[in-house]
N, C-alpha and C positions, 0 to 999 in steps of 0.2 A: 504494500500500500504506500502511496505517496503521502508525505506530510500534509499537503494541501487538502487531502481527503479525510484527515482525522477529525474527530469530534471534540468540541470544546469541553474541557474538564477531564479528558482521558489522558492516560499516560502511555508513552510509547518508548521503544528502544530503537535507536538508529541502527540500521543494517548496512546501508551503503550511501555514499554521497557521489552523485554522478555529475560533477561539475568540472570545469576546466581546472587545470593544475593550480593556477594562482588563487582562484577563489576557494578551491578545496583546501589549500594550505591555510588560508585566512580563517576558514571555519574551524579547522583543526586547532589553530592558535587560540580560538575562542573556547574550544572544548567540545565542539560538535564533531564527533567522529564515531565510527562504528562502536557500538556498545553503550553509548551515552543514553541515559534515560532523560526524557523530557516530558513536560505536560503542556498541552495547548490551553492557553488562558483565554484567548479570544481570536476571532477572525473578523477583520474589517471588511467593509463592503467593497473597498477598492482592491482587495485581495491580500493585504498583508496578514501574516499569521504571527500572533504574539505567543511566544513560548517562554517557559520557565525551566531553568536547569542550573544546577550549582549555585543556587540562591541568587540567580540573575534573571531579569526579565529582558527579553530580546525580541525585536521585530525582524521578520524575514519577509522579503518581497515574494510575490506569487511565483516568479520565475525560479527563484532559489528553492522555495518550498516544494515545487513540482519535481525537483531533482534530488530530494532527500527521501530515501526509501526507509520506511519504518515498519515495525510490527508492534502489536499490543504488548505492553510490558507485563511480565508475570509478577504477581504480588509476592 
């Protein structure tokens, strides 16, 4: 499932990031890499996805959220 398809309030685990090398490295520096658990806080009407991970709130644009593959996190 792509991150953009996730439900608000649900927790997910990142499986893969399918972006260009430079952007993928930037997300890795922020802590978004395979195995990272995150929760979707909100989805804005213009497509931004607000996520929460490592005590941080972060907004991702639609194009990036479509390239992050996630699965539902096990409790």
